[in-house]
N, C-alpha and C positions, 0 to 999 in steps of 0.2 A: 504493500500500500504506500502511496506517495506521501512524503512528508508535507507536501504543498498545502493540503487543506488544513491540518492542525496548525501549521505555521500561519495560515491566513487568519485563523481565530486569534492567535497570539498577536499578530500585527494589529488587528482591530482592537484588541484589548489594550495594546500600547497606545493607539491613537486616542482612545477615550479616557485613559487613566494615567498616562505617562510612564507606563511600565517599559523597561528596556527589553528589546528583542534581539536575539543573536541567532543567525542561521547556522545550522549544523551541516556537516558534509553529508553527501548522499549515502555514504556507508551506514549512517545512523538510521536509514529508513527501515532496516530490518526490525521485526517485532522484538521488543525487549520488555522484560517484566518491569512494571512501574514501581518505583519506591513507594513505601507506605505514605499515604497522604498525611500532611501535617495539619493539625487543627489550627483554627484561627488564633487560638490563645498562644500557640507555639511560635507564631511568626514574629511577634514582637512589633508589628506595625499594622496599619490599616490594610487589610487584604484586598486584592482585586478579585472579583467573584465572577465566575462563568457558570451559567446554568445550562447543562446539556440535556436535551430531551431526545431520547432515542425511540425509533419505531418498535424495536424488538426488546425483549426482556433482558435483564442483567446477565443471564447465563447463556444467551444466544451467542454462537461463535463469532458472528459478525460484530456484535456489540463488544465482546471481550477483546477481539483483536484491535478494532478501531479505537476503543476507549483507552486501551493500554498505551497505544502510541500517542494519542491525544494528551494524556496525562504526562507522558514522558517529555513531550515538547514543552508543555507549560512549566514543568519542573526545571528545565534547562535555562529558563529565562533568568536574567540577572536584574539587579537593582530593586527588586520588589518581589512580593509573594503573590502567586495566583492560586486561588482556592476554587476548586471545581466541584460542583454539585451535579448529580445525575438523577434523572427521572425517566420513566419508561411509559410510553403511551400504549403499546401492545394492542393495536386495533383488531388484530386477529383473534385475540382472547376476549377483549372487551369492546365489541363493535358499536354498541348503542350510543345514541346522543346523550343519554342520561349519564353514561360513564364519563363522557367528556366534561359534563358539568360538574360531576363529582371531583374529577381531577383538577378542574379550574378552582373549585372552592378549597380543595386540599392545598394547592400551591399558594393560593392567596394567604391562607393561615400559616402555612409552614414558613414562608419567606417574608412574613410581614415585617420583621425587624432586620432584614438583610437588604442592602442595596446591591442589585445585580447589575454588573457592568456590561456583560455580553450574553445574549441568548444564542445557543448553539443547537441547530435542528438537524438531526440525521433522518432524512426521509420527508416525503411530501406530507404525511400525516402530522408529524410534529410541527412542520412549518405552517400548515393550515391552522393547526390549533393555536399557535401563538399569534398568527395574523388576525384570528377571530377574537382572541381574548387578551391580547397584549395591553390594550388600554385599561382593562380592569386589573391586570396583574403587574406589568412592568412598563408603564407608559414611557415612551421615548428611548427605551433601551435598544441599542442596535442588535440586529439579527445576522448571524452567519448560517448559511444552509449548505447541505450536501444532498442534492435531489437529482432525479433523472429528468424531470421536466417541470417547468413553471406554468405550463399551459392550464392545468386544472385549477390554478390559483389566480388567474388573471382578473377575476371579478372581485378579488379581495383588496383591501387597502394595502398600500406599500409604504411602510415606515422605513427608516434607515436600514438598508438590507444589502448584503453582498454574499457571494458564495461560489460554489463550484457545481457545474452541471456535468452529469455523466449520462448523456443521452443515447449512447450506442450499445448498451448492454444486450438488448434482445437481438439486434442486428448482428452483432459480433458472435453471439452464441449460435445463431442459426448458420452463420458462415462457417464456424468451426464444425457444426454437425454435418453440413453438406460436404465439407472437405473429407470428413471421415466416411460419409455415406453418400457419394455423388449420384447414385441412382434413385435417391429418395424423391418422391413426387407429392407427398402430403406431409403437412406439419400440424401437430396438435399443440395448442397452448392449454395446459392444465391449470385451471383456476377454480373459482367457486362463486357463490352468490353474494358474499359481503361486499360492501362498497370498495374496500381496498382491492379485492380481486377484480372487480369491474374496472377500476382505474388501471390495473395492470393490462387488461385487455385493450383499453383505449390507448395506452402507451405503445403496446407491442404492434398493433395493427398497422399504423403508418410506417413503422420500421420494416415490416415484412412486405410492404407493397411492391417493392422492386423485385421480389422473388416470385411473383405470381405467374410469370411465364415459365 
């Protein structure tokens, strides 16, 4: 996984808080166990706080790998301390709108006495959640995202926001499959009925259009 996206979060954190940021050599991109997080009491100074909201649960391999590198990048920064909090949307397990409202109320109470400097969204679901509820939870806080497409969110307000798009995942996967099985004539996208699965179908369809012949 590239160091570029975690470093983008660190840079945005620096822009809004004065935290110094130091780029690391590319060799540091390999996954490495993150050191135990230091508490705010241990830092001895006012911490810079990042709240990360992930699509998947804490034990999902994608979350474990990405979050480990994300924490490692933040811990390498000098001149100040960055405190990272992590929450998990898990729309596949908790798909209803009422669950989103419960999470909204939970975050409002949990972070009522914390100033969050950067919101970090992994996936369309977390980004949509913060775009809908940021005014109630963290008004004016900049957002960094990592998503495959912003198209599903174009009707929502756009506060200070930047991030990384990874739009070619389905197309590249199909290219790999066809390289392995060049005689294939049909492709099936396995999904389901929840809104998240329907969004996957909408993202995949245009990427597969050029393969229809």
